[in-house]
N, C-alpha and C positions, 0 to 999 in steps of 0.2 A: 319697201318696194324696189329699192336698188338691187337687192339680192335676187329678187324674182326676175328682174330684167336681165341680170347677168347669168342666171341659171334657171330658166323657166321649166326645164325638164325635171328639176329637183324640188321646186317650191310651188305651192299653190296658196296664194294669199287669202286669208280668211278675215272677213270684217267683223269687228266687235263694236257694238253700239250700246249706249246706255238707254235701255228701253223705258226707263222712268221719265225720260225727256220727251216732250210732245213732238219734237222735231226728229225723232229717231228714224222714221221712214225716209225723210229727206237726207239725213246723214248717211244712211245705208245707200241711197241712190248715188250720192257723191262718192262714197268709197268704191262702189262698183265702177263708176266712171273713171276712177283713178287706178283701177286694176284688180280690186277684190273679186274673187271668183266664187265666194260662198260667204255664209254668215254663221256665227255660232250663237245659238240661243239656248237658254236653260228653261225648259218647260217646268211648271206652267209660267210662261212669260206673257203678260198681258200689257197692251199699250194703254197709257193714260187717256182719258177723254171719252168721247162717245163711242169709239170703235175699239174694243179690247183686242181685236185681231189685226189692227193696222199694220204692225211690223210683219206679221205673217203674210198678209195680203201683198204687201210691198215686195217681200221676198219672192212670192209667186209671180207677180207682175214682172219682176226683173229676171225671172227664169234662172234663179241661182239655187244651188243646194243649200239646205239648212242642216248644219251639224248640231244635233241635240245633245246637250250635256245635262244629265239629270237622271232621276229615277224612272223606272218603267211606268210608275203611276202617273207621273207628270207628263210623260210622252204619250200616254194613252188617254188623256183628258177627253171626255165626250165633246167638249167644245172644239178641240183641235181635230178630232176624228170626223165629226160631222162637217167641219169646215165652215159652216155658217156663211157660205157664199165665197169662200176662197177660190179664186179661179184655178 
């Protein structure tokens, strides 16, 4: 983050979270509060627990871009396209 603070016109910090951890949404919220401006996810990425879209919902609530790294099939998953209530 030091480099971003020194040259914000050159760098845009991207948050990376371990989506296998149940606290991934909280970790992403913390990273954004520390200056992350987006998140990198690799579809199909699902959150553990009762809400498989928790990390995606959290990204939408934080109003940050999601950089998707993966195949076109993963990025066009029906679950992601339909949103299942993602704001």
